[in-house]
N, C-alpha and C positions, 0 to 999 in steps of 0.2 A: 690581288683582288681587293676591292674596297668593300668593307662589311659594316652593316649596322647590326649590333648585337642586342638581343632582347632576352632578359631573364631576371630571376630574383633570388633563389636560395643558394645554398652552399655549392651544390653540384653545378649550377650555372657559373658561379664564381671560379670554380676550378677549370671549366671549359674556356672561360674568358682568358684566364692566365695562359692557357695553351695557345689560343688563337693570337693573343698579343705577342707571344714569343715567336710566332711563325713569320713567314714572308708576306702573309696577308695583312692588310691594314684595317684595324678596328677603328673606324672613324668616330663612332659615338655609341653610347650604351643607353638603352631604355629599360627602366625597371619600375616596379611598383613603388608608390609613395611610402615614406617612412611611416611606421605604425607603432602604436603604444604597445609595450610588452611588460610582462612581470606584474607583480602585485601593485607596484606604484605607477603602472602605465607610463613608463618612460618612453618617449618617442625614440624609436630605434631604426636606423637605416638598414636596408636589406644587405646581405653579404655581397651581392654584385656591385652595389654602389661603393662599398668600402674598397673592394678590389679595384674597381675602375679608377677611383681617386688615387689609389696607390700607384697605378700605372699611368696616371696623367691623362686619362681618356674622359672627354666631356660626358656628363650624365644628365639624362632627362627623365623626369618622373611624372608623366601626365596622369591626371585623374581618370581620364577616359581616352579611348582610341576612336570613338565615334565622331561622325560629322567631319571627317578629314582632319582630326586634331594633329596628326603627325605629318601632314603634307608639307608644312613649312620646313620641318626638320629633314624630310626626304629630299626636298628641293635644295636644301643647303648642303647636305652630306653627299647626295648623289651616289647611293650605295649600288654596287653591282649585285649584291645579294644581301638578304636579311637572314640572320641566324638566330633561331629561337631555342632556348633551353629553359623549360619550366617557367615561362613568363606568367602563366596563371589566367590568361584571358584569350578568348578566341579572336584571331586577327580578322578585321573587316576586309572586304573585297578590294578596296582601293589600295590597301597596303600589300595584299597578296600579289596584285597585278603590277606594282610599281617597279621593283628592281629587275634589271636585265636578266639575271639568272633565277629569279624567283625567291621564294622564302623556304629555307631549310629548317627542319625541326629535329632536334635530338630527343628521341623518346626512349625511356629506360625500360623497354621490354622487347620481346621478339614479336613484333606486330605480324598478324592482326590480334594476337593474344594480349590481353590487358591494356586495351586502350583506356584513357581516362586519367584520373587524378592520383591514384596510389598503386602504380604497377609493381613496384618493387615489393611493397608490403604484401599485396594480394598474392603475388606469385609464391612467396615464401609460405604464407598462411595456407595456400592451397596444396602445399607439399610438392611444388615443382622442383625438379632436380637440375634445371637449366634455365638460364635467363640471358639477358644481353642488352645491347643498345642498338637502336635502329635510327639511321639518318633517313628522313623522308622529305619529299616535297610537300609543302603545306597546301591543304585544300580547305574549303569552308566547313567540311564535316569535322567531327572530333577524332583526330588521329587516324584519318581515313586516306591520307594522301599516298601517292605512289612511293615505293621504297627505292632508295638509292643504294644503301649498303646496310649490312648487319654484322655485328660482332657478338659472338656467343661466349659464355663461360658457365661452368657448373655451379650449382648451389650445393655446397657440402653440408654435412650434418652439424657442423659447428657454426655455419654462417647464420647471420641474423641481418636485420635491416641495415645496421651500421656497416657491416662488412660488404654487403651487396651494394650499398650506396657508394662506398669508397671505391670499389672496383669499377662500378659504372662511371664514376667521375673520372677515374684514371683512363678509361677507354674512350670517353666521350670527346675529349679535346682532339686526340689524334684522329678519331673517326671523322670529325668535322673538317679538320684540315685536309684529310685525304679526299673528302667529298668536294671541297672547294677546288682542290687541285684538279679533280676529274672534270668538274664543270668547266673550268678554265681551259682544259685540254680538249674538251668536246668528247670525252670518253665516258661520261657518267651515264650509267644505265637508268632506266625508269621502269620499275616492275610494279604493275598494279597489285594492290592488296587483295587477296582472296577474302570473300566473306565467310567462307567455310572456316570454322575454328576461331572466329572472332569472339572476343569477350570484352567486358567492360569492368575496369577496376575502380569501383566507387571510392570516394573520399572516406577516410577512416573517421568514424564517429565515436562518441563516448560509449555507445552501446556495443560497438565492435570490440572494445577493449575488455569487456566483462568476461571473466572466466566462469564457465559452467563445468564443474568437475564431474558431472554425469556423462560428459562426452569422452570418447576414447583418448588414451594417453598420447598417441601419436598426433591426433588432431590438436590437442592442447599444447603440445610442445611446438608444433608448427606455428600456432598462433602466438605463443610467447616470443619465439624467434622473430616472427614478422613484425612485432611491435616493439622490439628492443633495438636501440636504447631509448627510443621515443615513439609513441607516447607511453608505452609499457602496458602490458596486460594487468588487469586489476581484479582483486577480490577484497574480502575484509575478514577480520577475525570475529569470533563470537560476540565480543564486546562492541562491535561496530566500527572498530578502527580500520581505516583503509590500509591495504597492503598491495603494493605493486610488485610484479615478478620480473626480474631482470634476466635471470638465466635459470634454466631447469634442465633436467635430463629424464629421458624415458625411451625405452626401446633402443632403436638405432642410435639416437643421440647419447644415451647413457653409455653404450659400448664405445662410442667415439671418445668419450671422456676417460674411459678406461677405469672407472671406479664403481659404477653402479650397474647391477644386473638389469635385464629387461623386466618390465612390470609383471607382477604375478597377480592372478585373480584373487580378489578379496571379497568377503561378505559385508565389509563395513560400508556405511553410507558414503556416497561420493562427497569428497571434501574433508573427510575425517583425517586428522593428523595421526598417522599410525606409528611413526618413529621419529625421534629427534636425536641428532648426533652433533656434538660441538667439537669433534676432533677436526683439526685442520680448519678448512674453510666451512666445515659443517654441512649438514644435510637435513632437510625436513621432508619426510616421506608422507605423501597425501594420497588417499584413495581416489580413484577415478572410475569412470564407467566400465572400464575393462581391466583395471589393474591398479597401478600406482604411478605417481609422478614425483620426482625428487626435486625440490626447490633448492637452488644453490646460492643465488644472490637475489636480494629483495630490496625494496625501498618502502619502509613503513611511513605512514601518514605523518607529515610534518618533519621528516628527517631525510638525511641523504642515503645514498645507496650503501648497503652493507652486506656482509656475508651471512649465510644462514646461521653460522656459529654465533655471530654477534647478536642476532635477533634472539636466539635461544638463551644466551647468557644474560641478555637484558630482560628475560622473562616476559617477552612480548607475545609469546605463543606457548601453548601448553599441549601436552599429549592428550588425545581424545577429543579435543574441540573440533568443530566442523566449520571449515572455512567457507565463507559465502552464505552461511545460514542466517536467515532473518529472524 
């Protein structure tokens, strides 16, 4: 089958590699334009563009899809199907209607749960114990199209956004290949999405990353895992220095690491640093709304990721101070 591939980030690049290695032909790739990144705003190509160039696949980066902008490319490529993985824009009707087999989208959640921009992060932050990838037929609504296939996997207590992302990427390519095979064979199902149980995963904002230690430990741990390794949950020390949290332990998560007990009730104000240990990788025990949270790896403002022990030895945190206090 002849395919036009549309996508932008790392997960799309991984799926592109799988498709390119299959018996299907990726005739062209469409991705977002290069964007400035970093403190120096260096113009940086998206991961999909880099992968497509490595594979020798023509790349197109239109500023807009409106007003038939892709029609010349569609007429040139003549795709049997369009495959979309995290492209970042809603496809217009002319594009949805053009290919013989329609447009397929790989969405990284178990639809209809977590439609929208941040399904992996939101699922972890909500404490879900299962997620997966869904291949669906694209429609004009936001992730509302009929379902072709679903692949499920558990979210374990040690999983974070990084591990769930990588597992989704590993499943995505084979799921798309199987979907294209089924379309070609005429055996692909078309299952309407139920509206019951539908939810929307909003884009992660700066406000979403702020840690409020008055919340329960389990909630805080889920938030930290859902935001690691990027953009990371954030707080600050009493002197105002920013502190991002890479990894923590509490309750079930603490037991999974085999080191720290479940949180115990404390009368200390939420955010209070109750204990410091620089043994091994170290531990910073902080009071929460219902007990304690143990910080294991952190990223201080202006510095790289480090262990709790390194932060303690550098005297960047002290016993009794209240994190997040203004």
